[in-house]
N, C-alpha and C positions, 0 to 999 in steps of 0.2 A: 562472377559474379560482381566483378572492377571496371567487368565495360560497359554493363545495365545501370549501376552510380553513372559512370563517365559520362556514360547520352544522355541519360535522364536529367544528369547536371547544364549539361550544350546547350540545352533548351530555354534556360531562361538567366535572363543579361542581370536578374537579380540586385540591378537595381533601387530597387522599393525595398531591398530589404532591408534598412535603418529600421524607415520608418514600420515596418511593421512590425520592428520586433519592438516598436518604440510602444507602438498601437496593443502590443501585447501585452507589457506590461504596464499600461495605465487600467486593460483588463482584469489582468490578475490582482488590479488594489481593488477594484469594485467586487471583485466576487470577494476578495481578504472579509470587504469592510463590511456582510455579511454572515453573522454569528453561525456557526452552521455545525453543532457539536455531534458527536455521535451518537446516530438515534433520534435528532432534532434538525436532519440539513432540506427540513421542508421550503423556508423559504431560500437556499442559497440551487434547490431542485428546479425552483417556478422562475427562480431567474431565466438560470439556460434552459429551461422549457422552451421559456419568452421569447431570449436569443435565436434556439433549434427554429422556432420560429418565423422571424423576422430573415429568417436570413435563407426561410424560404425551400429547408428539409424536408421529403418526405417519412410518412408514416411516424408523427412527431407524439411519445404520452409519455404520460407519468405513471409507474405501476407503485403497486400498496407499500415499496419500500427507499419510495423517494430515489427512485434509478429514473433516471431519464434518459427516455432516446430519441436518435433522429437518423434519417435512412440519407444519405444523396446514392440515388443510384445511377446504377453503372450501366454500358452499351451490352451486354452480354446476361446470364442470366445464369453463367459461373459464384458457384462458392464466395460468397461475400470474405470484406477483411470489416477486422470489430480493433475497434481502436479509441480506448476507456482510458480514465480518470477521472478517481472518486473526490469528493464531494467535500469529504467530512473530515473536521480536524480533531486536537484533543484537547481546547480549550473551549473551556465553559463556555456561556450565552455572554454571562457577563465582567469576562477578559477587555482587558481595553489594545483595542486591531489602533490606533491612533498607530501613524503611516510611522517611518526618521526614514529620513534621506542624509544620506552623509558621501560623498563623494558617488564613486563608483557601484555605491553598495544603497540597499533600499532596505532597510527595518520593518519583522510589521509579523505578529503571530500566526502562524499559518501562511506563509504569505508565497513560501518557496513552497510545503507538503501541505493544501497541495494548490491553493489557487492557481499558484502556473501550471502545474499541469491541466486543468480545468480550460483554463485562460486558453492552453496549448491547441486541445481539441475546435475553440470556435475561431482561430489563425488559421488549423487549417483546411476547413469548410471555407471561412475567408477566402484565399488565396483559390483551391481548386474555383470556386464559383467568377472570380475578378480573374483571372488565367484562360477562364471558358475549362477549362483539360475533365476531356468524359471520359472515366477510366473504364480497362474490362472489366469489373466487377463491380456489387453494390461493396459501397464502404455505413457498414453501420456507426454510429460515433454516440455513443450512450458514459455518463456521469453517473459513475456509482455511488450509492453507500455503505454506510457501516467497513468502509477496509478498516478505520481504527478501532486499536485495543480491543475492547469487548465486539466489537462488532463482528468479526472473528466473521470480515471476507462475507456478510450477508448479501448485501447488493450484488457483491456482482456473482453472488452464486446462481438470484435467481437472474442477474440477465446472461448468465452463461448458459442458463440450461431454457431461457428461453432461445436464445441463437445460434446454439452451439447446431443444429445442421444444416444450419445455413452458413457457413464461415470455414472459411479454409487457417486464420490465421488470428491473435489476437497481437495489436502494440496498447502496449500498455505505456500511461505517461508518470512519471515521479516528477516536479519540478526539481529538486536538485541534482539531479541524475548523468546529466550532462558529463559524458564523455565515460560511462559505465552503457553495456551487456549485461542486462542480470538474464542467464538463461539458463538456469535453476528453480527453483519455490523451495525452501529449508523447510520443516516440516517439525510447528509448533505447537506443544499444547499445555493447556495451562491449566491450574487448576486451587480450589478453592475448598482448601484445610484445618478445616475446624473442628475445636477441642471441649468439650462438654465439663465441666467439674459440677461438682456438691455447694464447695467454695464455705464463706463464712466468713465468723470476723477479723481481725486481721488481729489482733488479739485472742481472742478465746477461743476464735479455733487455730491458735497455729502448728501445723503439724501436719493438715487437714488439705488435700489435695488441691494446685492451685493451677487453674485451666491457663493461664497465663507463665506462669513458671515449667508447666510441660511443653507450654509449646515450644516457649524458648528451649526449651534445649533437646529437641526436638531441630529447629531452626540449624543451630548449634553443629548437632550431625549431620545434618543436608549440605553446610559448609564445609566438610573434611570430602565430601565427593570427590572423584580425583574425573569430568570426563573424558573422555581421547581428544586430541587434538587433531586426531582426522579418524574420521570425518569429524571436523567442526561440530562438539557442540558441546552444548552451555543449556549454565542455569542458571534465577531471577529471581529469592525473594522480592518482590517490588509494593508491594502490601500488609502491617501486621498492623490490627485491630481487636480490641479483646477492655474486658473490665466495667468498671462502671463506679469506683473510687475509689480514693488511694487507702483504703483504711476496709480495705473489703477483697479477700479470698475471692480473686474470680473467676467466674460460674463460665464462663465463657470465653473463645480466643482466636484467632483465623488468622491463617500468613494466604496470602494471594504468590501461585509457585509458576514460576515461565520456566519450562524446558523448551528447550530447541537442537534442532537438528540439518544434516546434508541427509543424512541416513534414516530411515524412516525403521530398521531393527536393530541400531543403536539407541533410538528419542524411546523405547519400546521397550531394550532393556533399562535406563536412564527410571524412566518411568514405575516398572519394577520393585529397582530398591527404595524408591516411595516408598513405596505401599508397604514393601520388604522391615523400614525404618518404624512403619506408622503400625503393623503390626507386633512388633514389638518394643512396644513403650501402647498402647490400646490397652488398659486394667478397664474393671468395671466402676475404680472411683478417677479414673480418665479418659474420656471418651470419643477418640474420631471419628470422622468427618470426612467422605472427600467427596467433593462437584467437579464435575467440568467444567472450566468455564470458556472454553477455549482451545477449538480442536483444528487445524487450518494443515488440509494434506500439504507433499510435495509431489516434487514432478521437477524434472528438466529434459529438454532435448540438447545433444549432438552443440560442442563447439561447436564441431562440423556442419552446423543445418542449414541447409542457403539462409534460410532467416537470420541468425544469426552472421553469418558472413554478407549479407546486405545488411546489416546496417553497422558490423564494423567499417562496410567501404564504403559507406554513408559518411562513421564522419573521419572517416582518412581522406575523402575528398573536401572536406573544412578543418581536415590543417590538423585532426588528433588523434592518436593510437587510442583508441580501444580496450580498455578492462574490464576483461570480462567478470563477472560477477555473480554471487549467490546471496536472496535475502528472502523477507518474505513480504510478498505483494499482492494485488488484485491479479495476478497469475498466475498465482497460485492455484487459482480454483485450475483457471484452461488446460498449465500443464499437468494436471494432475489428473487430466482426462486426457490425455497422451492429442491436444491442441499446442502447434509450432508458437511459440508465443516468449516473446521476447520484452524490456521495462527496459525505456530510454528516455531519457530527462533533454531540458532545457536550457540549462543554466546551473554554476554552484557557487557555491553558499556555504554557510553553516548552521547550525543551534539549531537544527530543524525540534518540536517540540519544545520547545523551549521560550517565551517572551523574548527573547534578545536574537530570536529569526531572522534570518539577511538572505538579500540572495545580492548575486551580482550579475549586475548591467549588462558588460561587457558582451559575453562569452553569449550571450542571447540569440541575436542574429543568426552566429552558429549555431545554434543550437535548431531554430525550427528550420535552414539551411537544411540540416542532417532530418531533418527530421521529415520537411516533403520530403526530400531522396528518398530518406527507405519506406513512406508509404506507396507511392506511384510507384515502386521498387517491387512491392510486397504484393501490389496492384498490380501488375501484371507474371509474375511466376508463381508455376504450378506447383504446388509441394504435396509432396507425397505420402498416401495416408500411414 
């Protein structure tokens, strides 16, 4: 694999790389300035679709999930390569998206996660076309929706279902993941747990069961659970809501629980513990109910898989030692179906999902170079089923 990456690298002189990196950053800022909360990605998706049309991709369209598709035809009819990046962000539409530049850093909510990843899609297309590169297989570029939070990877589910019979591998782009190769998708279950009680007046009905008090007791028991470190397994109570006034015994309260594990059986075991706690506390006076609000499947390929080796070699070629990682990304969907998939990035940065999120501009050139190397190498490689 190393020789293939090196041979591809020698096809380019790379003198244009700095200018392309600057173009990519500015394109990412343009994308970032278009609000795209999960489930409301249409405006940003329309921008990407117009870019795909302007770049003269084939088969350009937007589906009812706001996924945008475009195909770059290859020389043969071999199975295609799918390259994806999600358009949605965690920020509400009214968020101030102002950009701030400080030396080698550019600050802006959603800039690294994942406007830069979407800009990376456009960059690959631009380079392949300007360099007049014809790949052995088609490449499907897809800007997906609904990756974040309660989107539950809905965009990628639809996009992969549409393309799965035509593709051999997936490269997923996350703007801030430069230096990492994600080869495994962790399992995620998200539950909304609701407690209902009869409630009443805080003085006149003192002693009547409170939905909030019961929920707090339940939450406290959750915090005493000890998930295993291997396989890595976590939980998080992310939201608590309930009640309607300070002097009312609450009739309703809810918490939102995020469960994650590298192993599906371990995740199931943790969820069973949660349900056992619920059964122990459920009474006619304090009634529990559970809704599944997220269910992300897991999957993985070996660290020795040829696609992982190509991704590692591409990073090595630009002077980076790859860090193998697991996580929850659009890549989960393809991995859970047994399709070779890696997630890679374009730069470093920090504070994703915060208003002070930032990217580093200096690594972008190397991030683009490794992405081009990986794309060409993956297009030229046949992966075993």
